[in-house]
Every structure is written in C-alpha cells, then in structure tokens.
N, C-alpha and C positions, 0 to 999 in steps of 0.2 A: 503492499500501499505506500510505502515511503516514496518510490521511484514515479507511482500514479501522479502523483500531485505535479512533479517534473515534467512526465514526458508526456503528459496529456495533450501538449504541442503536436503531437503527433496524431492523434486524432480530428484535430481540426479540418473543417471542409474545405478550408482556403489555403494557399502557401501561405507558409511563413519565414517572415525575411528578419534576419538579427540585424542590427546595427550596433556595431562593437567600436564603441570610441573613447574606451579608453582599456585598463588591463582586464583581463579575463583569465582567471587563476582558478582552477579548481573546480567547483562545482559550477561556478559563473561560466566558463570555457564550456564544458561538458554541456551546459544547457542548450548553447548556441548549436552544438553537433546536431542536435534534435531536429534544428530545423531546414528548411528547404533551401534557403540562399543566406550568406553572410555577407555584411559589407563589415570591413574592418578599416580603424585608422592606420595609417602606416607605422606609426610611433608606438602603436598598442602592443602591450605586453600578454602573450597569452602559454598558459601553461597548465598541465594537470598534475599538481604537484602532488598527489594522492599518495604514493611510494615515499615521497620524503618523508611525509609526517607518519609512516608506519601503517598505512591503510590500503587495501586494494583499491584499485583506481574503480571509480562507482560511476553513478548519474547516467550511465548508459554510454559513455565514453568508451568502453573496451568494444562495444557493440559497434558505434557509430564512427568513430576515428578511423578504424583498418576499409572502411567502405569509401572513405573520403582520400586517403594517403596511402593504402597498401599495408600489408603486415608487417614489412620491415621498418618503414618510417612511424607507423602506429606504435609497434613495439619498443621502439627508440623511445619515442614520446613518453611511452605510457611507463616505462619501466626507470627512464632516466628523470624524469619530471624537470627538464630543463625549459627555459622559455625562448620563445620564437615570437618575432617581430611580428607586424600587421603585413609587410612586404614579404615576410618568409611564409607565412600564412596563404596568401596568395599564391605565391609561387608551388607551393606543395599541394594546393587545391582544395584547400581548406576553406578561404575566402574566395567569393566570384570576383570580388575587387577591393583593393587596399586604396584609401584617398586621403587626403591630407582631413586631420581630425574635424576641422571645421564644417566640412562636407559631408561626413557619414549618415547623419538624418536624414537631409533634405536628399540625398542619394537614395538613402532607404526608403526615404516617401514615395518620391517620383518614381522610383520601381513600381512601387506599390499599386501607383496609380495606373 
C-alpha cells in the first residue's frame, strides 16, 4: 500500500510530465521515473541514494530506471548512488529535454498544452 500512493500516477488516464527544476534525490527522483516524460534543469542533480543509506532502492526505481537506461547504467546508478546532472540525464535517456532552470516549468506546461 505504501507504494500505491506514489505510483498511482501510472494509472492516470492522461500523460504525466515531470518538471524537474532542482535537485531530485532518492524518492523524489524515483517518483519522476514513473511519469511519461521528464523535463529537467541543466544544473539539476539527480540520484537514487538509497544504497548509501543502507536501504534497498525503492519507489519503483528498480523497475522504471532499467526501462529508460538499460541494465548496466541502471545497475551503476542504483548500486553507487552517484549523482548525475540534468544534462547527463538527458544524454542517458532519463529526460526528454535538459533546459535552463527558468524554462523547465514553462516548457513542461507548453508541452502539456
């Protein structure tokens, strides 16, 4: 039931766009992985730091991340807990676009329209 409250975004009958205009670490980043499209700030920092806290990676990250970046890249991110930038997220296929911070929300809203 715990995950249900976070992953219910997958059951919405409309596409869901994440506007990541700052750091998304742990559960915050994991939640964005469940959305359909991600727009991220160039300078944002993203990480799944669960293992650095002695926890199993959660929030659906072990399911969604490999679908986006493949097994090897997902394994590295999940096991190391290392941070990537918004630009790196775009290059890896996690985000559709990496843009200046001030245009993240306007770009996501324009796409939604």
